[in-house]
C-alpha positions as CSV (number, residue, x, y, z in Angstrom):
1,M,0.3,0.4,-0.3
2,R,1.2,4.2,-0.8
3,N,1.4,6.8,1.1
4,N,1.4,10.5,0.4
5,L,5.1,10.2,-0.3
6,D,4.5,8.1,-2.0
7,I,2.1,8.6,-4.4
8,F,3.4,12.1,-3.9
9,A,6.8,10.7,-6.4
10,D,5.1,9.1,-8.7
11,I,2.8,12.2,-9.7
12,L,5.8,14.4,-9.8
13,K,7.8,11.7,-11.6
14,A,5.7,11.4,-14.1
15,A,5.1,14.9,-15.0
16,G,9.4,15.2,-15.3
17,Q,9.1,16.1,-18.9
18,G,5.7,17.3,-19.5
19,A,2.4,15.6,-18.9
20,R,-1.1,16.3,-19.3
21,K,-3.3,15.0,-16.5
22,T,-4.3,11.8,-18.7
23,R,-0.8,11.1,-19.0
24,I,0.1,11.2,-14.7
25,V,-3.5,9.6,-13.5
26,Y,-2.3,5.7,-15.3
27,Q,1.2,6.4,-14.9
28,A,1.0,7.6,-11.3
29,N,-2.0,4.5,-11.0
30,L,-4.1,7.2,-9.8
31,N,-8.7,8.1,-10.2
32,F,-8.8,11.5,-12.1
33,K,-10.4,13.1,-8.9
34,I,-7.5,12.4,-7.2
35,V,-5.0,13.9,-9.2
36,E,-7.1,16.5,-10.3
37,R,-6.5,16.7,-5.9
38,Y,-3.1,16.3,-5.7
39,I,-2.2,18.2,-8.5
40,R,-4.0,22.1,-8.0
41,S,-1.7,21.4,-4.3
42,F,1.4,21.0,-5.5
43,V,0.9,24.4,-9.0
44,L,-0.6,25.6,-5.6
45,H,2.9,24.9,-3.4
46,G,5.2,24.6,-6.5
47,F,6.0,21.4,-6.9
48,L,5.0,21.3,-10.7
49,E,4.3,24.3,-13.8
50,A,1.2,24.1,-15.4
51,I,1.9,25.3,-19.3
52,E,-1.1,27.3,-21.5
53,D,-1.7,23.5,-22.9
54,G,-3.2,21.4,-20.2
55,T,0.5,20.2,-20.0
56,Y,1.6,20.5,-16.3
57,I,6.2,19.8,-15.4
58,T,7.8,19.4,-12.5
59,S,8.9,22.1,-11.4
60,Q,12.9,22.9,-9.5
61,R,11.0,22.4,-6.1
62,G,9.0,19.5,-7.3
63,V,12.7,17.7,-8.6
64,L,14.8,18.9,-5.5
65,F,11.4,16.6,-3.3
66,L,12.2,13.4,-5.9
67,Q,16.0,13.9,-4.6
68,Q,15.1,14.0,-1.6
69,Y,12.5,11.3,-1.0
70,G,14.8,9.1,-3.2
71,E,17.9,9.3,-0.6
72,L,14.9,9.2,1.9
73,V,13.5,5.2,0.2
74,S,17.9,3.7,-0.7
75,S,18.9,4.5,3.1
76,M,15.3,3.1,4.4
77,E,15.7,0.0,3.5
78,A,17.3,-3.4,4.5
79,P,21.1,-4.0,4.1
80,K,22.1,-6.9,2.3
81,T,23.2,-10.0,4.9
82,S,26.4,-11.6,3.1
83,G,27.6,-14.8,3.1
84,F,24.1,-15.7,3.8
85,P,21.4,-16.8,1.3
86,D,18.6,-14.5,1.0
87,R,15.2,-16.4,3.2
88,M,17.5,-16.9,6.3
89,A,17.5,-13.9,6.5
90,V,14.3,-13.7,7.1
91,Y,14.0,-16.4,8.8
92,P,17.5,-18.1,10.5
93,Y,15.5,-20.7,12.0
94,Q,14.7,-24.4,10.0
95,Q,11.7,-25.3,9.3
96,S,9.4,-28.0,10.2
97,N,6.5,-29.4,9.3
98,R,4.8,-29.7,12.8
99,R,1.5,-27.5,13.6
100,I,2.0,-25.5,17.3
101,R,-1.6,-26.3,18.5
102,Y,-2.9,-23.9,21.6
């Protein structure tokens, strides 16, 4: 499930090189009503710029947000343990087929 920051980033990425509302809706996987509300807010707060032909483009402030968002997401990723298979990092104990009854 996505949180608001994920949605912000998806919208700003979709509008990165310039996009109309329809493209933003499809690339961010949202509906028109929700995207309209976000776009209005983003333009008001300077994250998106509206161009006369109905195209929106990510502003410098939006690009800065995307950079900081990327740094935050990458810093939160769990480091992989070297020398162990991936399943060992998740559940290091031997699994059995026995059921535990309570």
